[in-house]
LUMGU-296392 format. One record per residue (C-alpha): residue number from 1; x, y negated, z negated. Coordinates in pm, 1 decimal. Example, Ala and Ser with C-alpha at 12.3 -4.5 7.8 and 13.67 -1.06 7.14 Angstrom:
// residues 2
1,1230.0,450.0,-780.0;
2,1367.0,106.0,-714.0;
//
This chain:
// residues 477
1,-521.8,-1663.0,1395.5;
2,-525.8,-1996.0,1574.1;
3,-279.5,-2273.5,1482.3;
4,-568.4,-2471.2,1333.6;
5,-661.7,-2181.9,1107.7;
6,-298.4,-2128.3,1016.9;
7,-274.6,-2494.3,917.3;
8,-592.4,-2462.8,712.6;
9,-454.7,-2149.9,550.2;
10,-129.7,-2329.8,468.8;
11,-321.0,-2620.3,318.4;
12,-523.1,-2384.8,97.8;
13,-197.5,-2246.3,-37.1;
14,-132.9,-2590.0,-178.8;
15,209.0,-2644.6,-31.3;
16,361.8,-2982.8,-118.8;
17,702.1,-2956.5,50.3;
18,842.3,-3201.1,306.4;
19,718.5,-3221.5,663.7;
20,989.4,-2995.1,812.8;
21,929.5,-2727.4,550.7;
22,553.7,-2749.5,597.8;
23,603.8,-2683.1,967.6;
24,816.8,-2375.5,896.2;
25,568.8,-2243.3,639.7;
26,274.5,-2301.7,874.6;
27,455.1,-2117.2,1153.7;
28,545.2,-1835.5,913.6;
29,185.6,-1790.2,802.3;
30,63.9,-1793.8,1161.7;
31,312.5,-1535.8,1290.5;
32,312.5,-1321.2,975.4;
33,-64.4,-1277.7,979.3;
34,-69.4,-1204.7,1351.7;
35,205.4,-941.8,1321.6;
36,48.9,-803.8,1004.4;
37,-276.4,-725.7,1184.4;
38,-97.5,-485.1,1418.3;
39,102.6,-334.5,1132.7;
40,-213.6,-283.7,925.5;
41,-398.7,-101.7,1203.7;
42,-93.1,114.8,1263.3;
43,-54.3,195.1,892.6;
44,-422.2,279.8,844.1;
45,-406.6,534.3,1126.2;
46,-59.3,686.6,1130.0;
47,133.0,624.0,808.2;
48,158.4,834.6,495.5;
49,-151.0,765.8,285.5;
50,-376.1,739.9,591.5;
51,-689.1,954.9,571.4;
52,-621.5,1051.9,934.0;
53,-290.0,1210.4,834.0;
54,-465.8,1386.0,544.8;
55,-731.9,1510.2,786.8;
56,-464.5,1663.2,1009.5;
57,-306.0,1836.9,709.9;
58,-645.7,1972.9,601.9;
59,-710.5,2104.3,954.4;
60,-374.2,2284.7,948.1;
61,-448.6,2436.7,605.8;
62,-181.8,2263.0,396.8;
63,-111.6,2392.5,44.7;
64,-107.5,2180.6,-275.1;
65,274.4,2180.5,-264.0;
66,270.9,2051.3,94.5;
67,31.1,1770.4,-1.1;
68,274.6,1686.4,-280.2;
69,562.6,1678.6,-33.8;
70,366.7,1453.1,200.2;
71,300.6,1204.9,-78.6;
72,658.1,1235.6,-206.7;
73,798.1,1146.7,135.0;
74,619.2,813.1,111.0;
75,808.3,746.1,-211.1;
76,1147.0,896.9,-128.9;
77,1155.4,668.6,174.8;
78,1216.9,387.7,-73.9;
79,1564.2,535.4,-124.1;
80,1640.0,409.4,227.1;
81,1578.2,48.7,118.7;
82,1934.7,-18.2,-4.9;
83,2044.9,57.2,351.2;
84,1855.1,-257.0,447.4;
85,2075.8,-450.9,207.0;
86,2386.3,-290.2,360.3;
87,2276.2,-367.1,717.3;
88,2198.5,-730.8,648.2;
89,2484.7,-804.9,408.1;
90,2722.5,-911.6,681.9;
91,2483.4,-1056.5,940.1;
92,2364.4,-1415.0,961.3;
93,2018.7,-1331.7,1101.2;
94,1780.0,-1073.5,958.1;
95,1512.0,-1093.0,1227.2;
96,1647.7,-855.0,1487.4;
97,1786.1,-611.7,1231.7;
98,1435.1,-586.9,1085.6;
99,1268.3,-542.9,1425.7;
100,1505.6,-281.6,1565.8;
101,1529.3,-76.0,1246.5;
102,1149.6,-66.0,1215.0;
103,1102.1,32.5,1580.1;
104,1214.6,400.9,1557.4;
105,989.2,452.3,1255.1;
106,680.7,346.7,1449.0;
107,793.0,519.7,1768.1;
108,829.9,860.8,1600.0;
109,462.5,879.5,1500.9;
110,373.2,893.8,1871.1;
111,454.4,1263.5,1845.7;
112,246.0,1361.6,1541.4;
113,-7.8,1539.1,1761.2;
114,256.2,1787.9,1877.8;
115,209.3,1965.1,1542.8;
116,-105.3,2119.3,1690.5;
117,96.3,2299.7,1959.3;
118,302.6,2513.9,1722.3;
119,208.8,2884.6,1733.8;
120,188.4,2898.1,1353.8;
121,12.0,2629.8,1149.8;
122,279.7,2643.9,881.2;
123,537.0,2534.3,1138.8;
124,316.5,2244.8,1243.4;
125,286.6,2124.2,883.6;
126,664.7,2127.9,831.7;
127,708.1,1946.5,1161.4;
128,473.8,1668.8,1037.2;
129,661.1,1640.4,708.1;
130,1001.5,1614.6,877.8;
131,883.0,1360.1,1134.4;
132,717.9,1141.6,869.9;
133,1029.3,1158.2,651.8;
134,1238.4,984.5,918.5;
135,953.5,756.2,1027.8;
136,891.9,631.7,673.8;
137,1265.8,595.5,611.9;
138,1331.8,364.6,905.2;
139,1027.6,153.9,820.5;
140,1140.6,131.6,459.6;
141,1474.2,-18.9,569.4;
142,1289.2,-273.1,781.9;
143,1053.6,-355.0,493.7;
144,1345.9,-436.6,265.1;
145,1493.2,-676.7,520.1;
146,1150.1,-834.7,574.2;
147,1111.2,-898.7,199.9;
148,1434.9,-1098.3,191.0;
149,1340.9,-1272.9,514.9;
150,996.4,-1378.8,390.4;
151,1123.4,-1482.7,44.6;
152,1351.4,-1736.2,215.5;
153,1053.0,-1884.7,398.3;
154,776.5,-1891.9,134.9;
155,839.8,-2083.6,-190.8;
156,790.6,-1887.6,-513.9;
157,521.5,-2125.5,-642.3;
158,281.4,-2033.2,-360.6;
159,397.7,-1679.1,-285.2;
160,116.7,-1510.5,-477.9;
161,-147.0,-1699.0,-277.0;
162,41.3,-1635.5,46.7;
163,39.7,-1258.2,-2.5;
164,-323.2,-1257.4,-119.2;
165,-443.7,-1463.8,179.5;
166,-245.8,-1251.9,423.8;
167,-369.7,-926.5,270.4;
168,-731.4,-1039.5,289.4;
169,-715.0,-1095.7,663.8;
170,-526.8,-771.3,730.1;
171,-764.8,-559.9,523.5;
172,-1072.5,-677.1,713.2;
173,-927.5,-591.4,1051.9;
174,-759.1,-267.9,942.9;
175,-1077.0,-147.7,773.6;
176,-1286.1,-221.2,1082.4;
177,-1061.8,-8.0,1304.1;
178,-1048.6,275.3,1049.7;
179,-1426.8,278.6,1020.6;
180,-1483.8,297.8,1394.4;
181,-1228.7,573.0,1453.4;
182,-1327.5,782.8,1149.9;
183,-1690.2,775.8,1269.1;
184,-1582.4,919.2,1601.5;
185,-1363.1,1183.6,1437.0;
186,-1665.6,1305.4,1238.8;
187,-1876.2,1332.1,1557.0;
188,-1679.5,1644.2,1651.3;
189,-1787.2,1834.4,1339.5;
190,-2161.3,1836.2,1406.6;
191,-2285.0,1886.7,1760.2;
192,-2625.2,1735.4,1665.5;
193,-2487.0,1426.4,1490.9;
194,-2554.7,1095.5,1668.3;
195,-2675.4,1283.1,1976.6;
196,-2831.6,968.3,2121.9;
197,-2503.1,778.4,2083.7;
198,-2312.5,1060.8,2255.3;
199,-2557.2,1067.9,2543.1;
200,-2522.0,690.3,2592.7;
201,-2146.8,743.8,2624.0;
202,-2203.0,1045.3,2847.5;
203,-1970.9,1252.4,2625.2;
204,-2203.4,1514.8,2477.6;
205,-1975.1,1794.2,2596.6;
206,-1658.6,1625.2,2470.8;
207,-1763.9,1582.7,2105.9;
208,-1731.4,1949.4,2011.3;
209,-1517.4,2093.3,1727.4;
210,-1256.3,2232.5,1968.0;
211,-1167.3,1882.2,2089.7;
212,-1127.5,1716.2,1749.8;
213,-756.2,1794.2,1728.5;
214,-692.4,1644.2,2073.9;
215,-876.8,1327.9,1974.0;
216,-665.3,1297.2,1657.5;
217,-346.4,1335.4,1862.4;
218,-451.4,1039.9,2079.6;
219,-535.5,837.4,1766.5;
220,-169.4,867.2,1658.4;
221,-49.2,765.5,2005.9;
222,-278.8,462.3,2002.3;
223,-162.1,368.8,1651.3;
224,206.4,389.6,1743.2;
225,160.2,170.3,2050.7;
226,-24.6,-86.5,1838.7;
227,255.3,-77.0,1580.8;
228,522.4,-130.5,1845.8;
229,330.3,-424.8,1995.4;
230,324.7,-572.9,1646.8;
231,705.0,-578.6,1643.7;
232,698.3,-822.6,1934.6;
233,493.1,-1062.8,1723.3;
234,724.7,-998.1,1427.8;
235,1011.3,-1126.5,1641.8;
236,826.6,-1460.4,1673.8;
237,834.9,-1519.9,1298.3;
238,1077.7,-1803.6,1216.2;
239,1396.3,-1755.1,1017.7;
240,1593.0,-1999.4,810.1;
241,1965.3,-2024.3,871.3;
242,2154.7,-1836.2,602.9;
243,2420.6,-2039.8,429.8;
244,2774.0,-1918.1,487.5;
245,2912.3,-1758.6,176.4;
246,3190.1,-1522.1,87.5;
247,3060.2,-1171.1,154.9;
248,3068.4,-941.9,-147.3;
249,3153.5,-576.2,-127.7;
250,2855.2,-340.2,-129.3;
251,2959.7,-204.7,-468.7;
252,2937.2,-559.4,-610.9;
253,2602.9,-621.8,-440.3;
254,2445.9,-301.8,-576.0;
255,2598.3,-322.3,-924.1;
256,2502.5,-686.1,-990.7;
257,2130.7,-620.3,-1061.4;
258,2216.7,-353.7,-1319.2;
259,2414.7,-613.4,-1517.8;
260,2096.6,-817.8,-1554.1;
261,1924.9,-706.9,-1876.9;
262,1586.6,-841.7,-1772.9;
263,1603.8,-652.6,-1444.4;
264,1691.2,-332.8,-1632.1;
265,1383.2,-379.7,-1849.1;
266,1167.6,-435.6,-1541.9;
267,1321.5,-123.5,-1390.3;
268,1223.6,82.4,-1696.8;
269,866.4,-39.8,-1671.0;
270,850.7,10.5,-1294.0;
271,995.1,360.7,-1319.8;
272,743.1,470.7,-1583.1;
273,452.5,308.4,-1398.2;
274,547.1,466.4,-1066.2;
275,604.8,803.5,-1234.1;
276,255.9,780.6,-1383.9;
277,85.1,677.1,-1059.8;
278,263.0,960.5,-878.0;
279,90.0,1217.6,-1100.3;
280,-197.9,1349.9,-890.6;
281,-134.7,1108.7,-602.1;
282,-118.8,1387.1,-337.1;
283,-468.8,1506.9,-421.0;
284,-705.0,1208.7,-406.3;
285,-783.4,1250.2,-34.8;
286,-786.3,1633.4,-26.2;
287,-1005.9,1638.3,-339.4;
288,-1267.8,1427.3,-161.2;
289,-1255.2,1630.8,158.3;
290,-1235.9,1978.9,2.1;
291,-1371.2,1972.8,-354.6;
292,-1637.6,1705.6,-312.8;
293,-1724.0,1825.9,43.1;
294,-1715.9,1472.2,182.9;
295,-1681.6,1395.0,553.9;
296,-1415.6,1161.6,689.2;
297,-1680.1,892.4,740.2;
298,-1777.4,918.3,371.1;
299,-1411.6,888.8,280.2;
300,-1403.1,569.5,485.0;
301,-1709.1,448.2,291.4;
302,-1504.5,497.2,-25.5;
303,-1215.4,313.3,138.3;
304,-1455.6,37.3,241.5;
305,-1568.4,-21.7,-115.7;
306,-1209.9,1.3,-235.2;
307,-1078.7,-241.2,26.5;
308,-1382.2,-467.5,4.5;
309,-1321.9,-501.6,-366.9;
310,-955.1,-571.6,-297.4;
311,-1051.3,-825.3,-35.6;
312,-1264.6,-1021.6,-279.9;
313,-1005.0,-985.1,-553.9;
314,-701.8,-1107.6,-359.5;
315,-793.0,-1474.7,-396.7;
316,-848.0,-1428.4,-769.1;
317,-517.7,-1243.3,-817.5;
318,-319.5,-1485.2,-602.5;
319,-434.6,-1785.5,-809.1;
320,-410.1,-1590.5,-1135.6;
321,-50.1,-1482.8,-1067.7;
322,62.8,-1828.9,-958.0;
323,-94.9,-1980.1,-1271.0;
324,-22.6,-1718.9,-1541.4;
325,261.8,-1506.6,-1403.2;
326,315.4,-1152.5,-1275.9;
327,365.0,-998.6,-1619.0;
328,26.8,-1112.4,-1748.4;
329,-149.1,-988.8,-1434.2;
330,27.1,-653.3,-1456.6;
331,-92.1,-598.7,-1814.3;
332,-451.4,-612.8,-1690.0;
333,-367.9,-381.1,-1400.1;
334,-208.5,-121.8,-1628.8;
335,-513.0,-114.1,-1856.8;
336,-751.8,-77.1,-1562.1;
337,-516.9,162.8,-1382.7;
338,-538.8,415.8,-1664.8;
339,-917.9,401.4,-1652.3;
340,-950.6,484.9,-1281.7;
341,-844.0,855.0,-1296.3;
342,-1082.6,913.6,-1589.1;
343,-1380.6,859.0,-1355.1;
344,-1265.9,1153.5,-1142.4;
345,-1304.3,1392.2,-1437.1;
346,-1683.1,1359.2,-1416.2;
347,-1724.7,1424.9,-1042.2;
348,-1839.5,1735.5,-856.4;
349,-1966.8,1825.7,-509.0;
350,-2322.1,1802.0,-648.1;
351,-2279.4,1456.4,-799.2;
352,-2003.8,1210.1,-724.0;
353,-2196.2,883.9,-761.8;
354,-1930.5,754.2,-1004.5;
355,-1689.7,758.7,-712.3;
356,-1838.9,439.0,-575.1;
357,-1796.2,259.8,-908.3;
358,-1436.1,379.5,-926.5;
359,-1374.3,257.1,-571.3;
360,-1472.2,-98.9,-668.1;
361,-1270.7,-95.2,-991.3;
362,-960.7,58.5,-835.2;
363,-979.9,-182.4,-540.2;
364,-975.8,-475.4,-781.9;
365,-686.8,-325.9,-978.3;
366,-469.3,-226.7,-681.5;
367,-514.2,-570.2,-521.3;
368,-340.1,-721.6,-822.0;
369,-85.1,-441.9,-846.8;
370,8.4,-476.8,-480.3;
371,85.8,-848.0,-512.2;
372,271.8,-801.9,-842.1;
373,480.2,-513.3,-706.2;
374,605.6,-733.7,-423.1;
375,632.9,-1054.4,-621.6;
376,752.7,-956.8,-973.5;
377,1104.7,-851.1,-881.8;
378,1140.3,-1153.2,-651.5;
379,1038.1,-1386.5,-934.2;
380,1313.9,-1269.7,-1170.9;
381,1588.1,-1220.5,-909.5;
382,1847.4,-1500.3,-870.0;
383,1820.4,-1706.0,-552.7;
384,1966.8,-1524.2,-248.4;
385,1986.3,-1199.2,-443.7;
386,1623.0,-1102.7,-385.3;
387,1699.2,-839.7,-120.9;
388,1943.0,-642.2,-335.6;
389,1715.2,-659.3,-642.0;
390,1411.7,-556.8,-436.9;
391,1593.4,-272.1,-261.4;
392,1732.6,-119.8,-580.5;
393,1400.8,-159.9,-761.2;
394,1214.3,15.2,-479.5;
395,1472.9,294.7,-455.3;
396,1484.4,375.1,-827.2;
397,1109.7,351.8,-889.1;
398,1047.6,547.7,-569.0;
399,1260.2,833.9,-700.9;
400,1052.0,845.6,-1017.8;
401,723.8,849.3,-826.7;
402,861.0,1111.3,-590.6;
403,954.3,1337.6,-883.5;
404,606.0,1321.9,-1041.5;
405,443.0,1364.1,-701.0;
406,642.5,1681.4,-637.2;
407,581.9,1803.3,-991.2;
408,206.0,1771.3,-931.4;
409,235.3,2039.1,-662.4;
410,505.9,2257.0,-821.8;
411,328.7,2275.4,-1159.7;
412,-17.4,2295.4,-1010.1;
413,-237.8,2399.1,-1305.5;
414,-525.8,2640.2,-1333.4;
415,-885.5,2522.3,-1385.4;
416,-952.9,2408.2,-1742.5;
417,-1264.4,2542.8,-1916.2;
418,-1387.7,2286.5,-2169.0;
419,-1695.5,2488.5,-2259.6;
420,-1954.0,2241.9,-2133.7;
421,-1782.3,2213.4,-1795.8;
422,-1483.7,2339.6,-1597.4;
423,-1227.7,2092.7,-1466.0;
424,-1068.8,2165.7,-1128.8;
425,-686.1,2181.8,-1122.7;
426,-674.8,1839.2,-956.7;
427,-891.5,1691.3,-1234.0;
428,-654.0,1824.7,-1499.4;
429,-371.1,1641.4,-1322.6;
430,-579.5,1324.1,-1289.0;
431,-644.9,1323.7,-1666.3;
432,-273.9,1356.3,-1743.9;
433,-198.4,1072.0,-1503.3;
434,-446.0,844.7,-1683.4;
435,-266.4,890.7,-2016.2;
436,75.2,828.0,-1861.3;
437,-42.6,509.2,-1690.8;
438,-149.2,357.5,-2021.5;
439,190.3,428.2,-2180.7;
440,358.5,210.3,-1913.8;
441,236.4,-105.4,-2088.6;
442,489.7,-52.3,-2370.0;
443,807.0,-134.8,-2169.6;
444,615.8,-409.6,-1984.8;
445,595.7,-609.9,-2309.5;
446,977.1,-626.0,-2316.0;
447,1019.3,-780.5,-1969.8;
448,1077.6,-1156.9,-1976.5;
449,919.2,-1381.1,-1717.1;
450,970.3,-1752.1,-1774.4;
451,644.4,-1850.8,-1603.9;
452,436.3,-1592.6,-1788.5;
453,144.5,-1701.9,-2010.5;
454,20.9,-1476.6,-2295.6;
455,-263.8,-1251.1,-2188.0;
456,-511.3,-1376.4,-2449.8;
457,-461.6,-1737.1,-2335.1;
458,-493.6,-1638.7,-1969.5;
459,-817.6,-1447.8,-2037.5;
460,-956.7,-1729.1,-2252.7;
461,-888.6,-1984.4,-1978.2;
462,-1030.7,-1756.4,-1705.0;
463,-1350.5,-1680.8,-1898.4;
464,-1399.9,-2047.8,-1988.2;
465,-1375.3,-2139.4,-1619.8;
466,-1617.3,-1859.8,-1529.5;
467,-1870.8,-1970.7,-1792.6;
468,-1836.3,-2332.5,-1676.9;
469,-1900.4,-2226.5,-1317.1;
470,-2212.0,-2030.0,-1417.6;
471,-2346.3,-2328.7,-1611.5;
472,-2295.4,-2559.5,-1313.2;
473,-2473.2,-2310.0,-1083.9;
474,-2756.7,-2279.8,-1333.4;
475,-2805.6,-2655.3,-1345.3;
476,-2820.1,-2680.1,-967.4;
477,-3084.1,-2406.8,-954.8;
//
């Protein structure tokens, strides 16, 4: 992103602060987007949730319980977040703590490919799980410090639009890289696929099934190097001077949020929501690859629709959240979030056309959820207490999602015969998850957000603006 584009981006966010603050915000947007591009490419290729990690687990023959453990590791890593609070409690600058604590997490994934060298596949799977546990943990600590760092730089009134604008740019670039690499991974599975393309490259004899694992190993090396380069750009992000204040003991820092009734209510909602979304979460990718018989490129097509929908939705959600509040936006997300798993109950290897509809709907929903998840706790936390609130919220809700993720594998059900059709075990879990997601709206009603506007008023205003826009377009035509 050029400085001119960064300035344009900052202007679109509608910042009205003084000249010095505008300069800091402009610099923050510039450096944050640039660093985020590297982090996004790295995450799409080598972090938990990446289809490339799932592909490696499928190749090694992972069991449902091991998929559950993989997904659970992504959540249990949130327990490391309070360590970020502890590390930064007594330091005046967060920048280098964030950079150096994130570094080992990205460095460790260099060695993911070594799982293929173990004499027994089971050993390779456990090696991957252990390595990703520590990798995700270190990055979780860094993420907590970054949240506090960025909340000091970006004012609350424009934070929703900042995250939405940043996410839009990162998604485009991350998706492009994922598409290109997934296409090449699939070339190994069919010796006749894209034969002309292979001959142009002069690699007809390289794209054979035996070499696919080697290619994947180099993908993880490439991703880790990209992620580490991104840390250099992260170090260029500005940092405000922290005011000197009497340092509290860690017990005081961690106990203070629990004395806040509104935070406790938010924690109840977040715990139930994360528990619900954890149900079935290990099986979305494997279900596509194994049950629906999709190739990795088709999975990326799903991801494209999902991310494309998110990309278009980010601007809407950013403005919606800044205008109507996080609570109102989250109500919509909860209602849509319960609908998404229901689509999966009607899919089979013979017909999964509904998958593309679900991809668009879930992309829209998760775009809003992603911004709210980051922004909600920051909006109710007292000034200069955001890091502790965010760390505890992530740790507690992560434990709940981890428990349901593990339970999905431990209590893996049998197929369910409904008479007119048989649901796969994964589909039974998806159906249960849908019901649990909808129940999460009950504690959400109890959370108080001062900026929040009632949902019916927000929807009425949004639809009136949409109708007005359509009328103006109609007149011009």
